C-alpha positions in Angstrom: 35.0 84.2 118.5 37.2 82.2 116.2 39.1 85.3 115.1 39.6 86.4 118.7 41.0 83.0 119.7 43.3 83.1 116.7 44.5 86.5 117.6 45.2 85.4 121.1 47.1 82.4 119.9 49.2 84.6 117.6 50.1 86.9 120.5 51.0 84.1 122.8 53.1 82.5 120.1 54.9 85.8 119.5 55.6 86.2 123.2 57.0 82.7 123.4 59.2 83.1 120.4 60.5 86.5 121.3 63.2 85.4 123.7 64.3 82.8 121.2 64.7 85.3 118.4 66.4 87.7 120.8 68.9 85.0 121.8 69.5 84.1 118.2 70.3 87.7 117.4 72.7 88.1 120.3 76.3 87.3 119.4 77.8 84.3 121.1 80.2 85.0 124.0 83.9 84.1 123.2 85.1 80.9 124.8 88.3 81.0 126.9 90.3 78.1 128.3 92.7 78.5 131.2 95.3 75.7 131.4 97.4 75.8 134.5 98.4 74.4 137.9 97.0 74.9 141.4 97.9 78.6 141.2 95.6 79.2 138.3 92.9 76.9 139.7 92.7 79.1 142.8 92.1 82.2 140.8 90.1 80.9 137.9 86.9 81.4 139.9 87.6 85.2 140.1 88.2 85.3 136.4 85.1 83.4 135.5 83.0 85.6 137.8 84.5 88.9 136.5 84.0 88.0 132.9 80.7 86.1 133.1 78.8 88.6 131.0 81.6 88.9 128.4 83.2 85.5 127.9 82.6 81.8 128.7 85.7 81.0 130.8 86.7 77.4 131.8 89.5 75.9 133.7 91.0 72.8 132.1 90.6 69.7 134.3 93.7 67.5 134.7 93.4 63.8 135.1 93.1 62.9 138.8 96.6 62.3 140.3 98.4 63.7 137.3 101.0 66.4 138.1 100.5 69.6 135.9 103.8 69.7 134.0 104.9 70.4 130.5 105.4 66.7 129.8 102.0 65.8 131.1 100.4 68.7 129.3 101.6 67.2 126.0 100.4 63.8 126.9 97.0 64.9 128.1 96.4 67.8 125.8 93.4 66.3 124.1 91.7 66.0 127.5 92.7 69.5 128.5 91.3 70.9 125.3 88.0 68.9 125.5 88.8 66.9 122.4 88.6 63.7 124.5 86.7 62.9 127.7 88.1 61.5 130.9 87.6 58.0 129.6 89.8 58.7 126.6 86.9 58.7 124.1 86.7 61.3 121.4 84.1 64.1 122.2 81.8 64.6 119.2 82.7 67.8 117.3 79.3 69.4 118.0 79.9 69.0 121.7 83.4 70.5 121.8 84.1 74.1 122.7 85.5 76.2 119.9 88.2 78.1 121.8 88.7 81.7 121.0 91.6 82.1 123.5 93.8 79.7 125.4 95.7 81.1 128.4 98.2 78.5 129.4 101.0 77.8 131.9 103.1 74.9 133.0 106.1 75.4 135.2 105.8 74.7 138.9 105.2 71.0 138.2 108.4 71.0 136.2 110.4 72.8 138.9 109.4 70.6 141.9 112.1 68.2 143.2 111.0 64.6 143.3 112.3 61.1 144.2 114.7 60.2 141.4 114.0 57.4 138.8 110.3 57.3 139.7 107.7 57.9 137.0 104.9 58.8 139.4 105.1 62.1 141.3 106.6 62.0 144.8 108.1 65.2 146.1 111.5 65.0 147.9 113.6 67.9 149.2 116.5 68.9 147.0 118.8 68.8 150.0 117.7 65.2 150.6 118.5 63.8 147.2 115.5 65.0 145.2 115.9 65.8 141.5 114.2 68.5 139.5 111.2 67.0 137.6 112.1 68.5 134.2 115.5 69.5 133.1 116.0 72.9 131.4 116.6 71.6 127.9 113.6 69.2 128.2 111.4 72.1 129.4 112.4 74.1 126.3 111.6 71.2 124.0 108.3 70.6 125.7 107.2 74.2 125.5 108.1 74.2 121.8 106.1 71.1 121.2 103.2 72.4 123.3 102.8 75.6 121.3 102.9 73.7 118.0 100.3 71.2 119.3 98.0 74.0 120.6 98.0 75.7 117.2 97.4 72.4 115.4 94.6 71.2 117.7 93.0 74.6 118.3 93.9 76.5 115.1 91.3 79.3 115.5 92.3 80.2 119.1 94.6 83.0 120.2 97.1 81.7 122.7 98.7 83.5 125.6 101.6 82.2 127.8 101.6 83.0 131.5 105.1 82.7 133.1 105.7 81.0 136.4 105.0 82.8 139.7 107.8 83.5 142.3 109.3 80.8 144.5 110.1 81.8 148.1 112.0 80.0 150.8 110.2 77.4 152.8 111.1 74.6 155.1 110.0 71.8 152.7 112.8 72.6 150.2 110.9 70.8 147.3 111.5 73.9 145.2 114.8 75.7 144.8 115.1 79.5 144.9 115.7 81.1 141.6 114.9 78.2 139.3 111.7 79.9 138.1 113.7 82.8 136.9 115.9 80.6 134.7 112.9 78.7 133.4 110.9 81.8 132.7 113.8 83.0 130.6 113.7 79.8 128.6 109.9 80.1 128.2 110.2 83.7 127.0 112.7 82.6 124.3 110.3 79.9 123.1 107.3 82.3 123.1 109.3 85.0 121.2 110.2 82.4 118.6 106.5 81.5 118.1 105.2 85.1 118.5 103.1 84.2 121.5 102.4 87.1 123.9 103.5 86.6 127.6 101.4 87.4 130.6 104.0 88.4 133.2 102.5 86.7 136.2 105.9 86.5 137.8 106.5 90.3 138.0 102.9 91.0 139.1 103.0 88.4 141.9 106.5 89.6 143.0 105.2 93.2 143.2 102.5 92.3 145.8 104.3 89.8 148.1 107.2 90.1 150.4 109.9 88.0 148.9 112.0 88.2 152.0 109.3 86.6 154.1 109.0 82.8 154.0 106.0 81.6 152.2 102.9 81.1 154.4 101.8 77.5 155.1 105.3 76.3 154.1 104.4 75.8 150.4 106.6 78.0 148.3 104.7 79.1 145.2 101.0 78.5 146.0 100.2 81.3 148.4 100.5 85.1 147.8 100.1 86.5 151.4 96.3 86.3 150.9 96.4 88.6 147.9 94.6 87.8 144.6 96.7 87.5 141.5 93.6 87.4 139.2 94.0 90.9 137.8 96.7 90.1 135.1 94.8 87.1 133.9 91.6 89.1 133.4 93.6 91.9 131.8 95.4 89.5 129.4 92.1 87.9 128.3 90.4 91.2 127.8 93.3 92.7 125.9 93.6 89.7 123.5 89.8 89.6 122.9 89.6 93.4 122.6 86.8 93.7 125.1 86.2 96.2 128.0 86.5 95.1 131.6 85.0 96.1 134.8 87.0 98.5 137.0 88.8 98.2 139.3 90.1 94.8 138.5 92.9 95.2 141.1 90.3 95.1 143.9 89.0 91.6 143.0 88.9 89.1 145.9 89.5 85.4 145.7 86.5 83.2 146.7 87.3 81.5 150.0 86.7 78.1 148.5 89.5 78.7 146.0 92.1 80.3 148.3 93.5 77.0 149.6 97.0 77.0 148.2 97.2 73.9 146.6 102.6 92.2 123.4 101.7 90.6 120.1 98.5 88.9 119.2 98.9 85.3 118.1 96.9 82.5 116.6 
């Protein structure tokens, strides 16, 4: 009887430990961080869902009330990377994500026209005295600093820059037509200098929307005629991490809760 009970106990123990051993033998999924504005927040859900079995994808959380811009990205980078928490306290190293890839963008928050001489963000039409949030030279300097800081603070991560999506005419006039083209050119020069691959979100979005049609809802860059722009994000992540993706990516839809409007390999 003793031996029978012992054998049963051994079998039960083996069954309980088998999932643990299997999990230990399974390679960890790569960790991906998406840093971006409302455009990327809309479509991060599609990326997370599509790659759920291949990567752990997170969207960086900006502080409440902070405009996603190049200046604010530098100031709050420790929070965006998960090095500090929302209270400004250092996150223990064993609790931090070790990022394998950082897909980042800042641009629309720099291109918006705001009330002049006001530190806080308050949009104001450019035809009513508003001034662009970040000047061209400052944007260049900020991106240069941002790339250097990303490599310093996340030295093992590959980084990919996503350029700014198209701006169309709208009645608000808080963005000016064509400014994203100039700033994308500046960004490309910075990324070329640092050998950072560029995810051409601008060309992709422009290819699926009608640029001659005023933006829906009156908000220039945050809507894409109901079409998802998640495909190039997934493709860029998959390419840089050298992993296969589900097909067809082009057919992905954006979750209703997220559709609200608001290369070289580098290390």
